[in-house]
GULUMDO-438521 format. One line per 3 residues: their letters; for each residue x, y, z of C-alpha. Coordinates in pm, 1 decimal. Each point is the difference from the previous one (the first is absolute). Layout:
N
A> X/Y/Z | ... .
//
This chain:
759
MTT> 3542.4/-957.3/2103.4 | -232.2/-257.5/151.5 | -89.4/-296.3/-215.8 .
TAD> -251.4/-274.2/50.0 | 93.5/-365.8/2.4 | 2.6/-12.3/-376.4 .
SAP> -196.9/143.8/-287.9 | -127.9/-333.1/-119.4 | -191.1/-18.6/-324.9 .
SLH> -312.4/-89.6/195.4 | 14.2/338.2/174.2 | 26.1/216.1/-309.7 .
RAL> -265.9/-206.4/-172.9 | -228.3/39.3/300.6 | 48.3/375.6/-38.2 .
GLT> -106.8/-14.0/-365.9 | 348.2/22.9/-153.1 | 118.4/-231.4/-274.5 .
DDE> 334.2/-177.4/5.3 | 130.3/233.6/-271.3 | -114.3/303.1/200.1 .
AVS> 181.2/-132.4/306.0 | 317.0/-28.6/-206.9 | -48.4/358.8/-121.2 .
IER> -35.9/123.3/357.4 | 321.1/-175.8/99.9 | 174.4/162.6/-296.1 .
ILG> -130.6/346.2/99.1 | 109.8/-36.6/360.7 | 322.2/-189.3/-68.8 .
RKA> -101.5/-251.1/267.4 | -294.8/-207.2/114.9 | -297.9/199.3/120.6 .
NEL> -130.7/-48.4/348.7 | -364.1/-61.6/86.0 | -91.4/367.2/36.5 .
ELA> 166.6/93.9/-326.4 | -176.8/-283.4/-180.2 | -327.8/124.6/146.2 .
LYG> 70.4/348.2/-139.0 | 67.8/-137.5/-346.8 | -293.6/-240.0/26.1 .
VMW> -255.1/278.3/37.1 | 172.8/261.4/-216.6 | 60.6/-242.3/-286.8 .
SEH> -354.7/-131.6/17.4 | -219.4/43.9/-304.0 | -212.7/258.4/181.3 .
CSY> 290.9/227.6/90.2 | 248.3/-51.2/-281.9 | -220.7/-54.4/-309.9 .
KSS> 269.1/-245.3/-107.6 | -219.5/-171.0/-259.8 | -150.6/316.0/-144.8 .
RIH> 257.9/280.9/16.2 | 148.3/-68.4/-341.7 | -348.7/33.2/-149.6 .
LRR> -116.1/299.2/206.2 | 270.8/220.2/-149.7 | -200.3/5.4/-324.1 .
FPV> -262.5/226.8/157.6 | 7.9/366.9/-107.5 | 61.7/195.7/320.3 .
DAP> 90.1/354.6/-104.7 | -212.9/307.5/-64.9 | 49.1/369.3/78.8 .
WVL> -253.7/-20.7/283.0 | 157.7/-303.4/170.5 | 187.5/102.0/314.4 .
VGP> 66.7/-351.1/131.8 | -27.6/-319.3/-201.8 | 35.2/-370.1/83.8 .
GEN> 241.3/-105.8/271.5 | -117.3/221.7/285.3 | -281.5/-64.3/244.2 .
AGV> -247.8/173.9/-232.8 | -6.6/175.8/-333.6 | -51.5/377.4/7.3 .
VDV> -134.9/223.3/-277.3 | -30.1/377.6/-23.1 | -361.9/112.7/-44.6 .
GDG> 60.8/376.1/-2.8 | -84.8/276.7/246.5 | 304.2/-105.4/205.7 .
LAV> -159.8/-338.0/78.7 | 108.0/-356.1/-67.7 | -176.5/-333.2/28.3 .
AVR> 163.1/-313.5/138.5 | -145.5/-332.4/-115.7 | 79.7/-360.8/78.1 .
IES> -158.3/-343.4/-45.8 | 88.0/-313.5/196.5 | -126.8/-353.8/49.0 .
HNH> -72.6/-194.9/316.2 | -121.2/-312.3/-175.3 | 171.2/-274.8/193.3 .
PSA> -54.1/140.7/350.2 | -367.6/52.9/-85.7 | -33.1/-363.7/-106.1 .
IEP> 112.9/-105.1/348.0 | -168.1/263.2/218.7 | -228.3/213.6/-217.7 .
YQG> -83.3/274.2/251.4 | 355.6/74.2/111.8 | 145.3/-71.9/-343.0 .
AAT> -220.4/265.6/-160.2 | 21.6/241.4/293.4 | 379.2/-1.1/8.1 .
GVG> 4.5/35.0/-378.4 | -184.0/329.1/51.7 | 237.0/100.7/279.5 .
GIL> 306.3/-72.7/-210.5 | -119.2/195.7/-301.7 | -83.0/299.5/220.1 .
RDI> 354.9/0.8/134.6 | 139.5/-19.1/-354.0 | -182.8/325.2/-70.0 .
FTM> 75.5/207.8/308.7 | 362.6/-118.3/-16.7 | 24.4/229.7/-304.7 .
GAR> -117.6/299.6/203.0 | -358.4/-26.1/-126.7 | -325.5/-13.2/193.1 .
PIA> -200.8/-306.6/-109.6 | -332.6/114.2/-145.5 | -156.2/-308.3/-160.4 .
LFD> 12.1/-379.5/-19.6 | -108.0/-242.2/-273.1 | -21.6/-378.2/5.9 .
SLH> -1.7/-265.9/-269.9 | -141.6/-322.4/146.1 | -5.7/-337.2/-175.2 .
VGP> -153.2/-307.1/165.6 | -130.9/-341.4/-96.6 | -366.3/-84.8/-63.1 .
LDT> -221.0/88.0/294.1 | -180.1/-333.0/1.8 | 265.1/-132.7/239.9 .
ARN> 14.2/94.7/367.2 | 374.8/62.7/-10.7 | -16.5/252.1/-282.8 .
RWL> -282.7/183.4/175.3 | 206.3/4.4/319.1 | 297.9/135.2/-190.2 .
LEG> -199.8/278.4/-163.8 | -176.6/98.7/320.7 | 328.2/11.2/191.3 .
IVS> 182.0/194.5/-270.9 | -272.2/264.0/-31.5 | -19.0/28.5/378.2 .
GVS> 377.5/41.6/17.3 | 5.7/278.3/-259.4 | -289.3/182.5/164.4 .
GYG> 113.2/-62.4/356.0 | 343.7/148.3/-61.0 | -82.7/270.6/-254.4 .
NSV> -303.0/132.4/187.8 | 183.5/0.0/332.3 | 312.1/172.3/-127.5 .
GVP> -215.6/261.6/-170.5 | 83.7/-39.5/-369.9 | -294.1/-53.8/-237.6 .
TVG> -22.5/-301.2/-230.0 | -152.7/161.9/-308.0 | 15.8/-266.9/-268.8 .
GEL> 100.1/-347.3/-103.5 | -117.7/-314.8/-167.3 | -118.5/-350.0/88.7 .
CVA> 64.4/-301.1/-222.7 | -130.5/-350.8/67.9 | 165.2/-283.7/-194.0 .
PCF> 90.9/-364.7/72.3 | 375.5/49.7/-25.4 | -1.0/221.1/311.1 .
SDN> -144.3/-265.2/233.5 | 232.7/-31.3/302.7 | 236.3/260.7/-150.2 .
PLV> -185.7/332.0/-2.1 | 157.1/313.0/-137.5 | -6.3/302.6/228.7 .
NVM> 156.4/296.2/-179.3 | -17.8/336.6/173.4 | 80.6/339.6/-151.5 .
CLG> 46.0/327.2/185.0 | 35.7/364.3/-100.9 | 152.3/280.3/200.6 .
LLR> 32.6/374.8/-42.3 | 303.1/217.0/78.7 | 175.3/322.0/-85.9 .
VED> 269.2/-57.2/-259.2 | 262.8/143.6/234.7 | -100.6/-241.3/278.8 .
LLL> 102.3/-311.9/-194.4 | 208.4/-243.9/208.0 | 206.5/-297.0/-117.1 .
ARA> 105.2/-316.9/183.3 | 371.1/71.6/23.5 | 240.8/-16.9/289.4 .
TGE> 250.9/280.0/-52.5 | 227.8/197.9/226.7 | 266.0/-183.9/199.1 .
GNL> -96.3/-12.3/367.0 | -371.5/49.0/-61.2 | -222.8/-215.7/215.3 .
AVL> -237.7/-277.3/-102.8 | -310.4/44.9/214.5 | -263.7/-273.0/11.4 .
LGS> -348.0/149.0/29.3 | -328.1/-168.2/89.5 | -98.4/-340.8/128.9 .
ATG> 215.6/-245.6/183.7 | 128.7/-301.4/-190.5 | -166.7/-336.1/47.2 .
RDG> -5.3/-347.4/-146.4 | -312.1/70.9/-201.8 | 118.5/43.6/-353.7 .
IGG> 340.2/-169.8/29.1 | 87.0/-61.2/-362.1 | -351.7/119.8/-83.8 .
VSV> -65.4/76.6/-365.1 | 366.4/-45.8/-87.0 | -36.4/-370.7/81.2 .
LAS> -365.6/-62.8/-81.2 | 26.3/171.8/-338.2 | 285.0/-227.9/-105.1 .
AGF> -194.9/-323.6/36.9 | -326.6/-102.8/-160.6 | -299.9/-150.3/169.9 .
GSA> -44.9/-278.8/-249.8 | 139.7/-317.3/158.1 | -168.2/-325.4/-83.9 .
GDG> -308.9/-66.2/200.3 | -78.4/363.1/71.5 | -364.2/61.3/-68.3 .
DGG> -281.2/217.3/115.9 | 13.7/-147.1/346.7 | -340.2/143.1/93.2 .
DRG> 53.4/93.1/362.9 | 311.5/215.1/19.4 | 89.7/-146.6/339.4 .
DDD> 69.9/-336.3/-165.9 | 270.1/135.1/-229.7 | 325.3/-96.8/172.4 .
RDA> 200.5/157.2/-280.6 | -147.0/341.7/71.2 | 30.1/-42.4/374.8 .
AKR> 372.5/-61.6/-30.9 | 49.1/320.8/-198.8 | -235.7/223.5/194.7 .
PSV> 267.9/130.9/246.0 | 179.3/156.0/-298.1 | -292.1/234.8/-67.8 .
QVG> 45.8/348.3/143.7 | -245.0/154.3/245.3 | -100.8/361.0/-55.6 .
DPF> -92.3/286.7/232.1 | -164.6/281.3/-200.0 | -6.4/237.9/296.0 .
EEK> 376.0/-28.6/41.1 | 27.7/61.6/-374.9 | -209.0/316.7/27.4 .
RLI> 229.9/138.3/269.3 | 301.0/-102.7/-206.9 | -134.0/184.9/-305.7 .
EAC> -55.0/321.5/193.4 | 332.5/-20.5/183.3 | 193.5/-61.0/-321.8 .
LEL> -173.8/280.6/-188.0 | 82.2/238.8/285.0 | 363.2/-114.8/-6.6 .
YRA> 11.7/69.1/-373.2 | -154.0/346.3/33.4 | 257.2/88.8/264.6 .
DLV> 283.2/-131.7/-221.5 | 117.5/-235.1/274.9 | 51.1/-307.7/-220.1 .
SGI> 249.3/-35.7/-285.9 | -128.5/-337.2/-123.1 | -257.9/-257.5/100.9 .
QDL> -105.9/-352.5/-92.6 | -294.8/-209.0/110.4 | 54.6/-348.9/137.9 .
GGA> -198.9/-214.2/-239.9 | 119.4/-320.6/-164.0 | 315.9/-131.8/175.5 .
GLS> -39.8/249.2/286.2 | 317.5/150.2/142.0 | 212.7/-200.3/-243.8 .
CAT> -153.4/192.7/-287.2 | -24.8/344.0/162.6 | 360.7/7.9/118.6 .
SET> 163.4/-148.0/-310.7 | -206.5/192.4/-254.7 | 38.0/341.9/160.0 .
ASR> 372.6/-58.5/39.5 | 61.9/-126.3/-353.9 | -216.0/271.7/-160.5 .
GGM> 197.2/262.5/188.7 | 334.4/-155.3/-90.4 | 73.1/-52.8/368.5 .
GMD> 14.0/-274.0/258.4 | -185.8/-44.2/327.2 | 86.4/-138.9/342.9 .
VDV> -304.7/-139.7/179.5 | -37.9/-99.2/365.0 | -243.1/-291.3/-13.5 .
SAV> -37.7/3.5/379.8 | -142.2/354.9/-14.5 | -305.3/-102.8/-205.1 .
PLR> -312.3/17.8/222.1 | -159.7/-344.8/24.2 | -344.4/-112.1/102.9 .
EAG> 97.5/-363.9/47.6 | 272.9/-142.4/218.6 | 284.6/-210.4/-130.6 .
MTP> -2.2/119.0/-360.5 | 320.8/-86.2/-183.7 | 190.8/239.5/-229.7 .
PEI> -125.2/-178.1/-316.1 | -356.5/32.9/127.5 | 46.1/368.5/83.1 .
MTS> 153.4/84.2/-337.3 | -252.6/-192.5/-211.6 | -319.7/73.2/192.0 .
ESQ> -256.0/190.9/-205.9 | -193.3/133.7/298.2 | -206.9/292.8/-117.5 .
ERM> -12.2/376.9/65.4 | 378.1/56.4/4.9 | 221.9/252.2/-179.4 .
LAI> 375.3/56.7/-8.4 | 91.3/370.2/-2.3 | 344.8/144.2/-69.2 .
VEP> 53.6/288.3/240.8 | 288.2/242.4/52.2 | 121.4/-22.3/362.8 .
EHL> -83.8/364.1/73.6 | -363.8/-69.4/-94.4 | -42.2/-307.1/218.4 .
DAV> -154.1/179.0/298.7 | -254.1/175.4/-223.0 | -87.7/-330.0/-166.5 .
MEV> -49.4/-163.6/338.1 | -227.5/283.8/111.6 | -222.3/-28.2/-308.0 .
CRR> -26.6/-375.3/50.1 | -78.4/44.2/369.7 | -290.3/233.0/-79.0 .
WEI> -140.7/-245.6/-253.9 | 62.3/-292.1/237.7 | 232.1/-168.2/-247.6 .
RAT> 294.1/-207.5/120.3 | 335.3/127.6/-135.0 | 327.8/-185.7/53.5 .
VVG> 347.9/56.0/-138.7 | 103.9/-337.9/-141.2 | 287.4/90.7/-229.9 .
RVV> 234.9/248.9/-157.1 | 93.2/86.2/-359.7 | 364.6/-84.2/-69.4 .
PGG> 226.5/2.9/-304.7 | 111.7/-316.2/-172.1 | -326.5/-132.5/-140.8 .
RLR> -38.1/-287.7/245.8 | -292.9/-99.3/216.4 | 139.0/-111.1/335.7 .
LFD> -220.0/-139.3/276.0 | 112.1/7.3/363.5 | -131.2/-148.6/321.6 .
GPG> 27.3/313.3/208.7 | 129.5/358.4/-20.1 | 353.2/128.6/-0.5 .
PGA> 335.4/-123.2/-127.5 | -1.3/-314.9/212.9 | -325.6/-136.2/-139.2 .
RLL> -2.9/-343.5/-159.2 | -14.6/7.0/-380.1 | -284.2/-221.4/-121.7 .
ADV> 0.2/60.9/-375.8 | 202.4/195.5/-254.0 | -115.7/14.6/-361.8 .
PAA> 18.3/251.6/-285.9 | -330.5/186.7/16.6 | -30.7/12.9/-379.2 .
SLH> 36.6/-378.1/-23.7 | -332.2/-36.8/179.2 | -176.9/260.8/-210.7 .
EDA> 151.3/93.7/-334.8 | 207.2/-314.4/-58.2 | -273.6/-258.9/52.5 .
PRY> -12.4/-276.9/-262.0 | -167.3/70.9/-332.0 | -128.2/-305.7/-178.7 .
DRP> -74.4/-32.1/-369.1 | -233.0/-291.8/52.7 | -105.2/-214.3/-296.5 .
LRP> -318.6/111.9/-165.6 | -212.5/-191.3/-244.8 | -342.2/60.5/-154.0 .
PAD> -261.0/-275.0/24.6 | 66.9/-281.3/-243.9 | -350.5/34.8/-143.4 .
LDA> 4.6/379.3/-27.9 | -88.7/5.9/-369.9 | -291.0/-237.2/54.6 .
RRA> -123.4/210.9/289.7 | 1.2/316.7/-205.3 | -176.6/-170.1/-290.9 .
DDP> -283.6/-125.9/220.6 | -240.0/291.2/-38.5 | -315.1/-8.7/214.2 .
SRL> -212.7/79.6/-304.5 | -65.1/-373.7/-7.8 | -189.8/21.5/330.9 .
PPP> -378.0/-28.2/-28.5 | -174.9/336.1/40.5 | -248.2/33.0/283.8 .
VDC> -366.5/-22.8/-89.5 | -59.2/294.2/233.4 | 289.6/222.0/111.4 .
GPD> -201.3/136.3/293.5 | 80.9/-273.7/256.9 | 369.7/13.5/-89.6 .
LLA> 5.0/377.2/40.2 | -173.5/-21.9/338.7 | 247.5/-264.8/116.2 .
MLG> 289.2/236.2/-72.5 | -142.6/286.5/206.2 | 151.8/56.7/341.3 .
DTS> 17.5/297.5/234.5 | 324.7/20.4/200.1 | -142.4/239.9/258.8 .
WVW> -3.4/-289.0/251.9 | 377.4/50.5/-2.8 | 46.0/374.7/-24.3 .
SQY> -287.8/95.1/229.7 | 219.8/-135.8/280.1 | 264.2/260.4/-84.0 .
DHQ> -19.3/362.7/104.6 | 61.1/171.0/-332.5 | -81.4/357.1/109.1 .
LFL> 277.2/56.6/255.5 | 171.9/337.7/-64.4 | -304.9/100.0/-211.7 .
NTV> 218.2/-11.6/-311.6 | -203.4/-266.5/-176.9 | -194.6/142.6/-293.0 .
EGP> -67.9/-337.6/-163.2 | 32.0/-307.7/219.0 | -18.0/-377.1/-46.9 .
GGD> -225.0/-161.0/-257.0 | 74.8/217.7/-301.6 | 262.7/-11.2/-272.3 .
AAV> 255.2/204.3/196.0 | 21.0/171.0/336.1 | 40.5/378.5/0.9 .
LRL> 181.0/179.6/281.8 | 57.1/365.6/77.4 | 363.9/96.7/46.2 .
KAP> -42.3/98.2/362.3 | 171.6/-94.1/325.4 | 64.1/175.8/333.5 .
GLP> 283.6/250.5/-19.2 | 32.2/-14.7/-378.3 | -88.0/270.9/-252.6 .
RSD> -340.6/-24.3/-166.7 | -32.2/-82.7/-366.7 | -293.1/-13.0/-240.5 .
KAL> 154.2/-305.5/-162.4 | -114.5/-351.4/82.8 | 116.9/-358.3/-32.6 .
AVT> -183.0/-281.5/-170.8 | 116.9/-346.1/102.5 | -81.2/-353.5/-107.5 .
NDS> 136.5/-348.3/48.7 | -79.2/-263.5/-257.9 | 77.7/-359.6/-87.5 .
NSR> -139.8/-281.8/-208.9 | 154.1/-340.0/65.6 | -232.3/-153.1/-258.6 .
WCA> 140.5/214.2/-282.6 | 356.5/-64.3/115.4 | -56.5/-376.1/20.0 .
VDP> -95.3/5.7/-368.3 | 291.0/226.0/-99.1 | 213.4/159.3/273.3 .
RAG> 155.3/261.0/-228.0 | -314.8/116.8/-178.4 | -202.9/-43.3/318.9 .
AAL> 231.6/222.8/203.6 | -15.3/267.0/-272.8 | -380.4/-18.9/4.7 .
VMA> 0.8/46.0/378.5 | 213.5/310.3/-49.2 | -243.9/125.4/-262.3 .
EAV> -291.7/-57.6/235.9 | 173.8/201.7/272.4 | 52.7/290.1/-243.1 .
ANL> -367.7/-22.8/-98.4 | -111.4/1.8/364.6 | 196.6/319.5/62.0 .
ACA> -150.0/154.1/-314.6 | -346.8/-61.2/148.1 | 105.5/231.8/283.2 .
GAK> 143.1/260.4/-237.7 | 359.8/-81.9/95.3 | 318.8/-46.5/-198.6 .
PLA> 227.5/-286.8/118.8 | 302.3/106.7/200.1 | 168.4/-309.6/144.6 .
VVD> -33.2/-374.9/43.0 | 84.9/-235.6/282.7 | -39.3/-369.5/-65.2 .
NLN> -32.4/-311.9/212.4 | 103.3/-306.7/-197.8 | -164.5/-309.8/151.1 .
FGN> 120.3/-324.6/-154.9 | 59.3/-365.7/81.0 | 320.1/-192.4/57.4 .
PEH> 293.6/166.2/-182.2 | 176.8/-336.0/-16.5 | -262.5/-101.9/-256.4 .
PEV> 114.8/121.9/-344.6 | -356.4/72.5/-111.2 | -49.9/231.5/299.0 .
MWQ> 317.8/189.8/-84.6 | -122.2/31.8/-358.3 | -329.1/140.6/130.9 .
LSE> 186.6/249.4/220.0 | 231.7/112.3/-280.1 | -286.9/34.6/-246.3 .
AID> -213.3/197.8/245.5 | 287.9/237.3/74.2 | 41.7/61.1/-372.2 .
GVS> -374.2/59.8/-36.7 | -2.0/257.6/279.9 | 322.2/161.6/-125.9 .
EAC> -124.0/39.7/-356.1 | -329.9/146.2/114.8 | 175.1/238.4/240.5 .
RAF> 215.7/134.1/-280.2 | -298.1/30.9/-231.4 | -205.1/189.9/258.8 .
DVP> 299.8/203.2/125.5 | -39.5/-112.2/358.9 | 304.7/-114.0/202.1 .
VVG> 22.3/-282.8/253.2 | 110.7/158.3/329.4 | -5.1/-308.9/219.1 .
GNV> -152.6/-335.2/63.7 | 26.0/-342.1/152.6 | 44.8/-357.1/-116.4 .
SLY> -172.5/-287.4/178.1 | 104.5/-346.8/-112.6 | -64.5/-355.7/116.3 .
NES> -375.6/59.5/0.4 | -139.5/-352.2/-28.4 | -310.6/-188.6/105.5 .
AGQ> -0.5/-377.3/36.6 | 317.3/-22.0/-206.1 | -135.7/215.8/-283.3 .
DID> 134.4/342.9/-92.4 | -246.8/285.4/13.4 | -94.6/170.2/-321.8 .
PTP> 240.6/286.2/-81.0 | -141.1/305.2/177.4 | 175.5/331.6/-52.9 .
VIG> -187.4/266.8/197.3 | 34.9/351.1/-141.2 | -35.2/297.5/230.0 .
MVG> -24.0/320.8/-201.6 | -7.8/359.6/118.8 | -139.2/275.0/-221.2 .
LID> -19.0/376.5/32.2 | -305.0/223.1/-41.2 | 128.2/350.3/-69.2 .
HLT> -307.7/183.0/131.3 | -260.3/-172.1/214.8 | -322.6/194.9/-39.7 .
RRP> -259.4/-278.5/32.5 | -37.8/-370.9/56.8 | 48.3/-220.2/-307.0 .
PGV> -323.0/-137.0/-150.4 | 44.0/-343.2/156.6 | -142.1/-341.3/-84.3 .
GLV> -367.1/82.4/-44.4 | -285.6/115.1/-220.9 | -253.3/281.5/-9.7 .
DGG> -356.4/-63.5/-106.0 | -48.3/80.1/-367.3 | 371.6/22.6/-74.9 .
AIV> 140.9/-135.4/-323.6 | 227.3/-301.8/40.6 | 302.3/43.8/-224.6 .
LLG> 285.5/-241.5/-62.3 | 325.4/189.5/-54.3 | 253.7/-218.3/-182.1 .
DDG> -24.1/-298.0/-231.2 | -302.3/-224.2/44.8 | 190.5/-299.5/-136.2 .
AHG> 369.6/-83.3/-19.8 | 123.2/305.3/-194.0 | -241.0/-82.5/-279.6 .
GAP> 42.9/-380.1/21.3 | -196.4/-265.3/183.8 | 19.9/29.1/380.1 .
TLA> 175.7/-282.8/182.6 | -101.7/-155.1/330.4 | 356.1/-116.0/72.1 .
GAR> 78.0/83.8/361.5 | -356.7/114.6/58.1 | -170.1/-63.9/329.6 .
WAA> -299.9/-150.6/-179.7 | 210.5/-272.4/-164.2 | 184.1/-85.1/321.6 .
QFH> -290.0/18.3/244.5 | -255.2/-196.5/-199.4 | 216.4/-227.9/-215.0 .
GHR> 335.2/-24.1/178.5 | 164.6/126.3/-320.1 | 326.4/191.9/57.0 .
RGT> 174.4/-16.0/-334.4 | 13.6/186.9/-328.6 | 156.0/329.3/-109.3 .
LPA> -83.7/305.3/207.2 | -158.7/308.8/-155.5 | 254.8/229.6/-160.5 .
LDI> 108.8/319.4/174.8 | 48.5/283.2/-248.6 | 194.6/260.2/194.4 .
GRH> -94.6/288.5/-228.1 | -371.5/-79.4/20.8 | 19.8/-42.4/375.4 .
RAA> 180.5/327.4/55.0 | -249.2/182.5/-219.5 | -302.4/-149.6/176.8 .
CQL> 141.6/74.8/346.3 | 92.6/355.6/-95.7 | -350.3/60.5/-134.5 .
VRE> -158.4/-135.7/318.0 | 228.6/213.2/218.6 | -103.5/311.6/-186.9 .
LVE> -369.8/-86.0/15.3 | 27.6/-53.7/375.6 | 192.0/324.3/50.6 .
EDL> -264.1/194.0/-192.2 | -291.2/-165.5/181.5 | -156.4/-137.0/-318.5 .
LAG> -86.2/-345.2/138.8 | -266.2/-102.3/252.0 | 143.0/-348.3/58.6 .
LHD> 303.2/-197.4/-108.9 | 150.6/-348.5/27.9 | 285.6/-168.4/-182.5 .
VAD> -61.6/-336.8/-168.3 | 224.7/-272.8/139.4 | -82.2/-305.6/213.7 .
GGL> -331.0/-145.2/-118.8 | -4.6/211.5/-315.2 | -266.7/239.6/-115.9 .
GLA> -279.2/-201.8/161.8 | 142.8/22.7/349.9 | 89.0/369.1/-44.7 .
LAE> -360.4/81.6/-88.9 | -138.5/-212.6/283.3 | 232.7/156.8/258.1 .
MAV> -100.6/349.0/-104.8 | -365.7/-100.3/28.3 | 14.3/-162.0/343.0 .
RSG> 218.9/272.9/150.8 | -239.7/273.9/-109.4 | -329.3/-188.0/31.8 .
IGV> -87.8/89.2/-360.1 | -62.5/-253.5/-274.4 | 135.9/-8.8/-353.6 .
DVS> -155.6/-61.5/-339.7 | 275.0/-82.7/-250.4 | 8.3/-136.0/-353.6 .
GVS> 261.3/-64.0/-265.5 | 203.1/-260.8/193.3 | 19.5/-284.5/-248.8 .
GHA> 72.3/-301.5/218.9 | 145.4/-142.4/317.9 | 358.1/48.9/-121.2 .
QLF> -53.5/371.7/-49.9 | -178.8/15.9/336.5 | 267.8/-174.1/206.4 .
HEG> 333.5/54.7/-176.0 | 252.2/201.2/199.6 | 185.5/191.8/-267.8 .
PSR> 163.6/323.9/120.4 | -47.7/368.5/-88.3 | -375.7/15.3/57.0 .
FVA> -216.2/203.9/235.5 | -372.6/9.9/66.4 | -115.9/359.6/47.8 .
CVA> -336.7/131.7/109.5 | -61.6/331.2/-177.9 | -279.5/248.4/56.4 .
PKR> -194.5/38.8/-329.8 | 92.8/368.0/-28.0 | 370.8/-94.4/14.5 .
LDE> -16.1/-288.0/-247.5 | 91.0/197.6/-312.9 | 294.6/166.3/172.7 .
VAE> 134.3/-333.2/125.7 | -40.1/-148.7/-348.2 | 192.2/289.9/-155.8 .
RAT> 279.4/-33.2/254.2 | 27.6/-374.5/-63.8 | 16.8/56.0/-375.7 .
AAG> 268.8/265.4/39.4 | 201.8/-238.8/220.6 | -35.3/-286.6/-244.8 .
VPR> -178.4/-214.6/257.2 | -296.7/-209.4/-122.1 | -324.8/53.8/183.8 .
TVL> -325.5/-191.5/-7.3 | -329.1/102.0/157.8 | -119.7/-325.0/152.6 .
GRA> -327.5/114.5/153.7 | -130.7/185.7/302.0 | -6.2/-19.4/376.7 .
GGA> -332.2/-43.5/173.2 | -262.2/-246.9/104.1 | 7.8/-295.8/233.5 .
RIA> 178.2/-256.9/-216.4 | 341.4/-74.3/-141.6 | -92.9/-61.2/-361.5 .
IHG> 260.0/-75.3/-267.3 | -213.2/-88.6/-298.7 | 20.1/-363.5/-103.9 .
LVD> 243.0/-91.9/278.3 | -106.0/112.9/350.5 | -327.9/98.6/161.6 .
VSL> 5.4/-10.0/380.7 | -168.6/210.1/262.2 | 210.2/267.7/161.8 .
AEA> -124.5/-110.4/343.3 | 129.0/-354.9/-58.9 | 335.2/133.3/-120.0 .
VAR> 35.9/232.1/300.1 | -82.0/-284.0/240.1 | 256.5/-225.9/-163.9 .
WRN> 262.1/275.2/-3.2 | -46.8/93.4/364.8 | -40.3/-345.6/149.9 .
SLP> 241.8/-231.4/-178.2 | 303.3/68.7/219.0 | -182.0/39.0/334.3 .
DAM> -193.5/-321.0/-68.4 | 323.0/-186.6/-70.2 | 158.8/129.2/320.1 .
DAA> -310.2/-66.0/210.1 | 29.9/-366.3/-90.7 | 303.4/-11.9/229.1 .
AEH> -218.8/62.6/303.4 | -209.9/-307.3/-80.5 | 288.4/-242.0/47.4 .
//
């Protein structure tokens, strides 16, 4: 065994390990660790890879259902959707890399999530992104958003997977620390499911794809374990002046979407030919993760020849090789008799393939500097100690000291606007500046694309059986709700996701979540995380939808301040028979505008707590959030699903962010048809964001039938008015021209981004 001079505390601390963790490593090994071994533990025990601050809380998620084939812990969750088909789904964050180098940070986030999907044996069929940035009145935030969107589109479009939905949130807490959460879906035959396990003594570990470089050394496993909030960090204006970012930029991975495309096709061919017994992508922690996780999951060990790893830079050391997160790489477990066939497939797809290791008994990961029995042993650690036996911390958690005062501070005390029209216009914003840069029609599966309540996809991919079923997919978040009350806010986000799927006629099937929070060493942040997990868990049980995977991103800070708690919910729903497009967010001229669900707060006064109106115009982010009545919500969503399935609605939109007023305005501007509405009693009823409500546009001849169905379902309904004309008129509150609203809706985001070109 080769050891370095000494494993001084300064070395393990530089690698992100605490003194107590260093003592634990010495106890595991029965000796001091050398530099390479410390590097392995440094990346594998990082927050990003080990979930050491969140694992004890994540176990509260409900993860089982008869249709779940693979739950949390693998590269992606997999659910059975019938007709011999399964769907793989995964969500991941690339927040910290994107804060340093937005294009490559976002691009490699897309690349990584694609590999998570085809690692399971699935062909990726769709991408989604949840983007959160700071106010666009600063040059840096505009630069971040432009780079992130370009990275998502540049990689996704080039690799040939459509980006069919997502969301954009702009809030002060995301300045300098954007959130870039990416979700991917894939389709496979049930029998083609693959798991990341190294089994079979003597089987070979074959490294597929790109050569290994210094780009991405430590990568997200290091960046995601340290915040960006040191004293003195500010906007910085010109990104070239930010020395802090410049120092970290080499850690950001560099992607090659064309290599990824070849890798996808080569791997799928290897799977179809049954040439691979297990496979793992090289994401966070690179080879350290892929080798140790496949070995420990398979109950085996692995011997790895570090000198065999193809390099694209000279002089790379073993710690650099093992911790590099260079992109477009996979580790396949191959039986020796299949090696020639594997090499031939890779040759035809122009993919590099190199044997770098062998599966062995004993459960240890051993790294050598060369092949054969005489090779120098560089590291020898129990594989499970890097993966399954990582530390699990029960960090202190504490609610805010003034929590009761916060909840008692209801925004009803805020002065009502003299005219709600300007406030409503200021909330309008079209996100097509973002999604028009994405190709959302690749594969021609997209029935409903970006901009609506949920995307709708045909269950279709090359080489797979056809099905008349379809998927509806949404990703949702609301950091404003969760800042007011992380538990109730997370449950309301879940409810909104269920409602979005109902607008497409789909029943929820599975959830993946990305939990974006601040510094876990702050007790209030840990309280937020624990509360949000409970909120999601309770809602999942109530709606009978399991969590099949997810990601936790911590240490998200800007200028020393923690971001608002931001759980992002990705939800997949199933449409049993796709016969037509869902009605969509729009109106038809002359249609009746009907509110399905309570028009107040279950019969009480509506609250503006957590509402966008209170925060945007008064900076008020306190109070008690609207109540979520699970029974009422389930009934309203079931009614809407049935009405969509039976083609009884001409237009449909759930009421959420911005309340009833924004829902009506969005339907008007998207369809180019005005509204004439009465019966809304005040600004609180117009802007409150209580759940379980939908605005439906109903043809007059269908109105009685819809009313009867609502009555039978026990769902309140109110005819608010009619669609038509050239104004958005809500009697006594709003009267603006449709043309002005459309101009505001279309131009707000492009105008903000165009300001960047003027400086």
